[in-house]
C-alpha positions as CSV (number, residue, x, y, z in Angstrom):
1,M,0.0,0.0,0.0
2,T,1.0,3.6,-0.6
3,P,2.3,5.1,2.7
4,A,0.1,7.7,4.4
5,A,0.6,11.2,3.0
6,T,2.4,13.2,5.6
7,V,4.1,16.6,5.3
8,P,7.8,16.2,6.1
9,S,9.1,18.3,8.9
10,G,12.5,19.8,9.0
11,P,14.4,22.8,7.6
12,S,12.9,25.0,4.9
13,T,13.5,23.9,1.3
14,S,14.4,26.0,-1.6
15,I,10.8,26.5,-2.6
16,S,9.5,27.4,0.8
17,I,8.5,31.1,1.3
18,T,9.8,32.8,4.5
19,P,8.3,35.8,6.1
20,H,11.4,37.8,5.4
21,E,11.2,37.0,1.7
22,V,7.5,38.0,1.6
23,W,8.4,41.3,3.1
24,R,11.4,41.8,0.7
25,R,9.1,41.2,-2.3
26,S,6.2,43.3,-1.1
27,R,8.0,46.3,0.5
28,G,8.4,48.1,-2.8
29,V,4.7,47.9,-3.6
30,L,3.7,48.9,-0.1
31,L,6.1,51.9,-0.1
32,A,4.6,53.0,-3.4
33,V,1.1,52.8,-2.1
34,L,2.0,54.6,1.0
35,L,3.6,57.4,-1.0
36,L,0.5,57.7,-3.1
37,V,-1.8,57.9,-0.1
38,V,0.4,60.6,1.5
39,A,0.6,62.6,-1.7
40,A,-3.1,62.4,-2.2
41,T,-3.8,63.4,1.4
42,A,-1.4,66.4,1.1
43,L,-2.8,67.5,-2.2
44,A,-6.4,67.3,-0.9
45,A,-5.4,69.3,2.1
46,A,-3.6,71.9,0.0
47,R,-6.5,72.2,-2.4
48,S,-9.3,72.2,0.2
49,G,-11.1,75.2,1.6
50,D,-11.0,77.9,-1.0
51,Q,-10.7,75.5,-3.9
52,H,-13.9,74.8,-5.8
53,G,-13.0,74.6,-9.5
54,R,-12.4,76.5,-12.7
55,L,-14.6,79.6,-13.2
56,D,-16.2,79.0,-9.8
57,P,-17.1,82.3,-8.1
58,R,-16.3,80.6,-4.7
59,S,-12.8,79.7,-5.7
60,A,-9.8,81.9,-4.8
61,D,-7.2,80.0,-6.9
62,R,-5.7,81.2,-10.1
63,Y,-8.4,79.8,-12.3
64,G,-11.3,80.6,-10.0
65,S,-13.5,83.7,-10.3
66,R,-14.0,84.8,-6.7
67,A,-12.4,88.2,-7.4
68,I,-15.0,89.3,-10.0
69,A,-17.8,87.9,-7.8
70,E,-16.7,90.0,-4.8
71,L,-16.4,93.1,-7.0
72,L,-20.0,92.6,-8.2
73,K,-21.2,92.2,-4.7
74,E,-19.5,95.5,-3.7
75,H,-21.4,97.2,-6.6
76,G,-24.7,95.8,-5.2
77,I,-25.1,92.9,-7.6
78,S,-26.3,89.7,-5.9
79,V,-24.4,86.6,-7.1
80,R,-26.1,83.2,-6.9
81,V,-24.3,79.9,-7.8
82,V,-26.4,77.1,-9.3
83,T,-25.4,73.7,-10.6
84,T,-28.6,72.3,-12.1
85,L,-30.7,73.3,-15.1
86,R,-33.8,73.5,-13.0
87,E,-32.2,76.1,-10.7
88,A,-30.9,78.1,-13.6
89,A,-34.2,78.1,-15.5
90,S,-36.2,79.1,-12.4
91,A,-33.9,82.0,-11.7
92,T,-34.2,83.7,-15.1
93,G,-36.0,87.0,-15.3
94,P,-35.9,90.6,-16.8
95,D,-33.7,91.8,-13.9
96,T,-31.3,88.8,-14.1
97,T,-28.1,88.0,-15.9
98,L,-27.6,84.3,-16.5
99,L,-23.9,83.3,-16.9
100,V,-23.3,79.8,-18.4
101,T,-19.7,78.8,-17.9
102,T,-19.6,75.7,-20.1
103,P,-22.6,75.8,-22.5
104,N,-21.0,73.1,-24.7
105,L,-21.4,70.6,-21.8
106,L,-25.2,70.9,-22.0
107,T,-27.1,68.1,-23.8
108,P,-29.5,69.1,-26.6
109,H,-32.4,68.6,-24.2
110,Q,-30.8,71.0,-21.7
111,Q,-30.0,73.5,-24.3
112,K,-33.6,73.6,-25.5
113,A,-34.9,73.9,-22.0
114,L,-32.5,76.7,-21.2
115,R,-33.5,78.6,-24.4
116,T,-37.1,78.2,-23.6
117,A,-36.6,79.5,-20.1
118,T,-34.7,82.7,-21.2
119,A,-37.0,83.5,-24.2
120,G,-39.2,86.5,-23.6
121,M,-37.6,87.4,-20.3
122,S,-35.7,90.4,-21.6
123,G,-32.8,89.5,-19.4
124,R,-29.2,88.9,-20.4
125,T,-27.6,85.5,-21.1
126,V,-23.8,85.3,-21.1
127,L,-22.2,82.2,-22.8
128,L,-18.5,81.5,-22.2
129,G,-16.7,79.7,-25.0
130,A,-19.8,78.6,-26.8
131,D,-19.0,76.6,-29.9
132,S,-20.9,74.6,-32.6
133,P,-22.4,72.0,-30.2
134,S,-24.5,74.7,-28.5
135,L,-24.7,77.8,-30.8
136,D,-27.5,76.4,-33.0
137,T,-29.9,76.2,-30.0
138,L,-28.7,78.9,-27.6
139,A,-27.8,81.5,-30.2
140,P,-29.5,80.8,-33.5
141,G,-27.9,82.4,-36.6
142,V,-24.5,82.7,-35.0
143,R,-21.6,80.5,-36.4
144,A,-18.4,79.6,-34.7
145,K,-15.1,80.0,-36.3
146,A,-11.6,78.8,-35.5
147,A,-10.2,79.9,-32.2
148,V,-7.3,82.3,-31.8
149,P,-4.8,82.9,-28.9
150,V,-5.9,85.0,-25.9
151,V,-4.0,88.4,-26.1
152,A,-4.8,92.0,-25.3
153,R,-7.0,93.5,-28.0
154,A,-8.7,96.8,-28.5
155,P,-12.5,96.9,-28.8
156,Y,-12.9,98.5,-32.3
157,C,-16.7,98.7,-31.8
158,A,-19.4,101.1,-30.6
159,L,-20.5,99.0,-27.6
160,P,-20.3,101.4,-24.6
161,A,-19.1,98.7,-22.2
162,A,-16.3,97.8,-24.5
163,R,-15.2,101.4,-25.2
164,R,-15.1,102.2,-21.5
165,A,-13.1,99.0,-20.7
166,G,-10.6,99.6,-23.5
167,A,-8.1,96.8,-24.3
168,V,-9.0,93.5,-22.8
169,E,-7.4,90.0,-22.9
170,T,-9.7,88.2,-25.3
171,G,-9.6,85.5,-27.9
172,G,-10.7,81.9,-28.2
173,V,-13.7,81.2,-30.4
174,R,-14.6,83.8,-32.9
175,Y,-18.2,84.4,-34.2
176,D,-19.9,85.3,-37.4
177,A,-23.4,86.8,-37.1
178,D,-24.3,88.2,-40.5
179,G,-27.9,89.5,-40.7
180,L,-28.3,89.7,-36.9
181,D,-28.7,92.8,-34.8
182,A,-25.4,92.5,-32.8
183,D,-22.4,94.4,-31.5
184,A,-19.2,92.8,-32.6
185,C,-16.1,93.7,-30.5
186,Y,-12.5,92.7,-30.0
187,S,-11.9,91.4,-33.5
188,A,-9.2,88.9,-34.4
189,E,-8.4,88.2,-38.0
190,G,-11.6,90.0,-39.1
191,L,-14.1,88.2,-36.7
192,P,-15.1,89.2,-33.2
193,S,-14.4,87.3,-30.0
194,L,-17.2,89.2,-28.2
195,L,-20.6,89.3,-29.7
196,L,-23.7,90.9,-28.1
197,V,-26.9,89.8,-29.9
198,H,-30.0,91.8,-29.4
199,E,-33.1,89.7,-29.6
200,P,-36.4,91.5,-28.9
201,A,-38.2,88.2,-28.0
202,A,-35.3,86.8,-25.9
203,G,-33.4,89.7,-24.3
204,E,-29.7,89.9,-24.9
205,T,-27.2,87.1,-25.6
206,V,-23.5,87.8,-25.0
207,L,-21.0,85.4,-26.5
208,L,-17.5,85.4,-25.2
209,G,-15.0,83.4,-27.1
210,S,-12.8,82.9,-24.1
211,P,-13.4,83.2,-20.3
212,D,-9.8,83.9,-19.5
213,F,-10.4,87.5,-18.4
214,L,-12.7,86.3,-15.7
215,Y,-10.0,84.3,-14.0
216,N,-8.6,85.6,-10.7
217,K,-5.1,85.7,-12.1
218,R,-6.1,87.9,-15.1
219,L,-8.7,90.2,-13.6
220,D,-6.3,93.0,-12.8
221,H,-4.8,93.0,-16.4
222,Q,-5.7,95.7,-18.9
223,G,-9.5,96.5,-18.8
224,N,-10.5,93.0,-17.8
225,A,-12.2,94.0,-14.6
226,S,-14.1,96.8,-16.2
227,L,-15.5,94.7,-19.0
228,A,-16.5,91.9,-16.6
229,L,-18.3,94.3,-14.3
230,Q,-20.3,95.8,-17.1
231,L,-21.2,92.6,-18.9
232,L,-22.2,90.7,-15.7
233,G,-23.5,93.7,-13.7
234,S,-26.0,95.2,-16.1
235,R,-28.9,93.6,-14.0
236,P,-29.4,93.6,-10.2
237,H,-29.0,89.8,-10.0
238,L,-26.4,87.5,-11.5
239,V,-27.0,83.7,-11.7
240,W,-23.7,81.9,-12.1
241,Y,-24.6,78.5,-13.7
242,L,-21.9,75.8,-13.5
243,P,-23.2,72.8,-15.6
244,S,-22.5,69.4,-14.3
245,L,-22.8,65.9,-15.6
246,T,-24.4,64.9,-12.3
247,D,-27.4,67.1,-13.1
248,P,-30.5,64.9,-13.2
249,S,-31.7,66.8,-16.3
250,V,-28.7,65.3,-18.3
251,T,-30.8,62.2,-18.9
252,G,-34.1,64.0,-19.3
253,S,-36.0,64.3,-22.6
254,T,-38.9,65.7,-24.3
255,A,-41.2,64.4,-27.1
256,D,-39.2,66.4,-29.6
257,D,-36.0,64.9,-28.4
258,D,-37.5,61.4,-28.8
259,T,-38.3,62.2,-32.4
260,D,-34.9,63.6,-33.1
261,K,-32.9,60.9,-31.4
262,G,-35.1,58.0,-32.4
263,T,-34.3,56.2,-29.1
264,A,-36.6,54.8,-26.5
265,G,-37.3,57.4,-23.9
266,G,-34.9,59.8,-25.7
267,R,-32.1,59.3,-23.1
268,S,-28.6,60.2,-24.1
269,S,-26.2,57.3,-24.3
270,F,-23.1,57.1,-22.2
271,V,-20.9,57.9,-25.2
272,E,-22.9,61.0,-26.0
273,L,-22.3,62.4,-22.5
274,I,-18.5,62.0,-22.8
275,P,-16.7,65.2,-24.0
276,S,-15.2,64.8,-27.5
277,G,-11.7,65.5,-26.0
278,W,-11.8,62.4,-23.9
279,L,-12.8,60.3,-26.9
280,W,-9.9,61.6,-28.9
281,G,-7.5,61.1,-26.0
282,T,-8.6,57.5,-25.6
283,L,-8.1,56.9,-29.3
284,Q,-4.6,58.3,-29.2
285,L,-3.8,56.1,-26.2
286,A,-5.1,53.0,-28.0
287,V,-3.0,53.8,-31.0
288,A,0.1,54.4,-28.8
289,A,-0.5,51.1,-27.0
290,L,-0.9,49.2,-30.3
291,L,2.4,50.7,-31.7
292,A,4.2,49.8,-28.4
293,A,2.8,46.2,-28.7
294,V,4.1,46.0,-32.3
295,W,7.5,47.4,-31.2
296,R,7.8,44.9,-28.3
297,A,6.6,42.0,-30.4
298,R,9.3,42.4,-33.1
299,R,11.3,39.3,-33.9
300,L,14.4,38.9,-31.7
301,G,15.9,36.1,-33.9
302,P,16.8,32.5,-32.8
303,L,18.3,31.6,-29.5
304,V,22.0,31.5,-29.3
305,H,23.6,28.8,-27.1
306,E,26.6,30.1,-25.1
307,H,28.9,28.3,-22.8
308,L,28.8,29.5,-19.2
309,P,32.0,31.3,-18.2
310,V,32.1,29.5,-14.9
311,A,31.1,26.1,-13.7
312,I,27.9,25.9,-11.6
313,R,27.3,23.2,-9.1
314,A,24.3,21.0,-9.9
315,S,22.7,21.8,-6.5
316,E,22.8,25.6,-7.3
317,S,21.3,25.0,-10.7
318,A,18.5,22.9,-9.3
319,E,17.8,25.5,-6.6
320,G,17.7,28.2,-9.2
321,R,15.3,26.3,-11.4
322,A,13.1,25.6,-8.3
323,R,13.0,29.3,-7.5
324,L,12.0,30.2,-11.1
325,S,9.3,27.5,-11.1
326,R,7.9,28.8,-7.8
327,R,7.9,32.4,-9.0
328,A,5.9,31.3,-12.1
329,N,3.6,29.0,-10.0
330,A,4.7,26.2,-12.5
331,R,3.9,23.3,-10.2
332,D,2.7,21.3,-13.1
333,R,6.0,21.5,-14.9
334,A,8.0,20.9,-11.8
335,A,5.9,17.8,-11.0
336,A,6.3,16.5,-14.5
337,S,10.1,17.1,-14.4
338,L,10.3,15.2,-11.1
339,R,8.2,12.3,-12.3
340,H,10.1,12.1,-15.6
341,A,13.5,11.9,-13.7
342,T,12.2,9.3,-11.3
343,R,10.8,7.1,-14.2
344,T,14.1,7.4,-16.0
345,N,16.0,6.3,-12.9
346,L,13.6,3.4,-12.2
347,A,13.6,1.9,-15.7
348,P,17.1,0.3,-15.6
349,L,16.5,-0.9,-12.1
350,T,13.4,-2.8,-13.1
351,G,14.8,-4.1,-16.4
352,V,12.7,-1.7,-18.6
353,S,14.3,-0.2,-21.7
354,P,14.7,3.6,-21.7
355,R,12.2,4.0,-24.5
356,D,9.6,2.3,-22.4
357,A,10.4,4.1,-19.2
358,H,7.5,6.5,-19.6
359,A,4.9,4.0,-20.7
360,P,2.6,3.1,-17.8
361,V,1.7,-0.3,-19.3
362,V,5.3,-1.3,-19.2
363,L,6.8,0.4,-16.2
364,L,4.1,-0.2,-13.6
365,P,4.0,-4.0,-14.0
366,A,7.8,-4.2,-13.8
367,L,7.6,-2.2,-10.5
368,S,4.9,-4.4,-9.1
369,A,7.0,-7.5,-9.9
370,R,10.1,-5.9,-8.2
371,L,8.3,-4.6,-5.0
372,G,5.5,-7.1,-4.7
373,P,1.7,-6.6,-4.6
374,A,1.9,-5.2,-1.1
375,R,3.3,-1.9,-2.5
376,G,0.0,-1.0,-4.0
377,D,-0.9,1.0,-7.1
378,L,1.8,3.5,-8.1
379,S,0.1,5.0,-11.2
380,D,-1.0,8.2,-9.3
381,L,2.5,8.7,-7.9
382,L,4.3,8.3,-11.2
383,F,1.6,9.4,-13.8
384,G,-0.9,11.3,-11.7
385,P,-2.2,14.9,-11.9
386,A,-0.2,18.0,-10.9
387,P,-0.1,19.0,-7.2
388,S,-2.6,21.7,-6.2
389,D,-0.2,23.7,-4.0
390,D,3.5,23.9,-3.0
391,R,3.0,21.7,0.0
392,A,1.7,18.9,-2.1
393,L,4.6,19.4,-4.5
394,V,7.1,18.9,-1.7
395,L,5.2,15.8,-0.6
396,L,5.3,14.4,-4.1
397,A,9.1,14.9,-4.3
398,D,9.6,13.1,-1.0
399,Q,7.5,10.2,-2.1
400,L,9.3,9.9,-5.4
401,D,12.7,9.9,-3.5
402,S,11.3,7.2,-1.1
403,L,10.1,5.0,-4.0
404,E,13.5,5.2,-5.8
405,R,15.4,4.3,-2.6
406,E,13.0,1.4,-2.0
407,V,13.5,0.0,-5.5
408,R,17.3,0.3,-5.2
409,T,17.4,-1.6,-1.9
410,S,14.8,-4.2,-2.9
């Protein structure tokens, strides 16, 4: 019979993992994670408090807009921050200026709802950086042209607010409004970067190609503060609308949207809600990854056999192979190698030719004849499945050594 499976006790073998080795392998990863946590905590602490976001009137950082908000309050203008379409639409009125910081982020449904809310209110709507995705709905008849750098430009128009402000740092998107009653200011290459459209049925719509002059870091340059105060302070109340993808109205719809989109319920798909810049960035990363894969997969040529410059003891070579097998979790290959070597050694001891050493129908009967029927079935030991863990692999090696010694001494 096969002896009972027991785990040998004794000193650690070359494939046993010690606590020190576990710590040596994992300390680099743990250190990197610790550094990331510390850096994230420090960054969050440094950016907390006054930090809210770009063009946020509550933010005091370089790209915030608290400075202009405080100036407006000093001039008696109330400033209210809203982040949902419902709040923005309900706050519109003839005595209100609605500032939309990122109109291109609004979905077609949100754009139509905002246009409906501002129509007939005789208030003022200010759109920052509005481009083709939003102009057709929020400013019909206006076309966007290629953007230009933000630099100090003279007004070159009759708009009183622009003439009083003088040179202002403007640029970004330029606008073409042929046939509309509009004031075009701060031209760049023949087209204005500030456009004030007069709409009798919908009040005034101000298009600013770039919001840079509203940043805290730029407000004290040129006539930036003067122009900002006049554009945003023409009414007693200013509603500062910061669109967000978390707004419940993002997934809303109307019957017209259902007809236009042709989808059930008219809800925007996930891809439609992703800004185009992210899609292009993802595509570029995919192309870069593909090129890197092609580069790394190039042919390296055939293997070259070289003689080792020094002699290596067999024990060191075996230990090195064991460590490589353990690192790759190649218990199946290690077990197959051990069984192959044992069968090769047992074949001449039992009178089996080397070519039949790995044939169960030849080797197993020869072993039974050599050891007797009391030894039991050896098929699982010599031809069985791979061990399930390292402990079972060590046990298999010990049992194979024991079997070989038993055959030699029988």
